[in-house]
C-alpha positions in Angstrom: 0.1 -0.1 0.0 1.6 3.3 -0.7 2.0 6.2 1.5 -1.3 9.0 0.4 1.4 11.4 2.5 4.2 11.8 -0.1 2.2 12.9 -2.7 0.6 15.6 -0.9 1.6 19.3 -1.7 3.6 21.0 1.2 1.5 24.0 2.7 2.3 27.6 1.1 3.0 29.8 3.7 3.1 32.8 1.0 2.6 36.2 3.2 2.2 34.2 6.7 4.1 34.5 9.9 4.6 30.6 10.9 5.3 30.0 14.7 7.4 26.5 14.9 7.6 24.2 17.8 10.7 21.9 17.1 11.6 18.5 18.8 13.0 18.4 22.2 12.8 22.5 23.0 10.3 23.8 25.0 7.5 25.5 24.4 9.1 28.7 25.2 11.8 28.4 22.8 10.2 28.7 19.6 11.0 29.9 16.0 9.0 32.6 14.1 9.3 33.0 10.3 7.6 35.6 8.1 6.7 33.9 4.7 8.6 31.2 5.1 9.6 28.6 1.8 10.7 24.8 1.2 14.1 24.5 0.6 16.4 21.3 0.1 19.9 21.5 1.6 22.3 18.5 1.8 19.2 16.3 1.0 16.9 17.6 3.4 13.8 19.5 3.2 14.1 22.3 5.2 11.6 25.8 6.2 13.6 28.7 5.3 12.5 32.3 6.1 13.6 35.9 7.7 12.8 36.2 11.6 10.8 39.1 11.7 11.0 42.6 13.7 9.5 42.5 17.2 9.8 38.7 18.0 13.6 38.2 19.5 14.4 39.9 22.4 16.2 43.7 21.5 15.2 42.5 17.8 18.8 40.9 17.8 17.9 38.7 15.2 15.5 40.9 13.1 15.8 40.3 9.4 18.2 37.3 9.7 17.6 34.3 7.7 16.7 31.1 9.4 16.6 27.7 8.2 14.4 24.7 10.0 14.5 21.1 9.3 11.0 20.1 8.2 11.3 16.7 10.1 12.1 18.5 13.2 8.9 20.6 13.7 6.2 19.4 16.0 3.6 21.2 15.7 3.4 25.2 13.3 0.7 28.0 14.1 0.2 30.0 11.0 -1.1 33.4 11.2 -2.3 36.0 8.6 0.4 38.5 8.8 2.8 40.0 11.5 0.3 42.2 12.6 -2.1 39.2 13.6 0.8 37.3 15.3 1.9 40.2 17.2 -1.7 41.2 18.1 -2.5 37.8 19.4 1.2 37.1 20.9 0.8 40.9 23.5 -3.2 39.3 24.4 -1.1 35.9 25.4 1.5 37.6 27.1 -0.9 40.3 29.4 -2.4 36.8 30.3 0.9 35.1 31.0 0.0 32.7 28.6 2.3 32.5 25.8 3.2 29.4 24.2 
């Protein structure tokens, strides 16, 4: 029996902000990418995008390219855009509930 997931298209995150929860990391340590795309590197599939302004402490990593191995992502959240993410994150931070 063939695996139906091997032929499924990958998600399109164009214009979206994606929060990635990675294997072996706590929920406090997430990666936030803006408009990430899939790339092949060394025979592995990666999600590649820029870290948007306002999501890292003191913006030390803003506009830096980040590459995350697709097979190391346990969960991801998709936001319509950066404003949507920042708005929802601020609500969660006010309630001390930010994942």
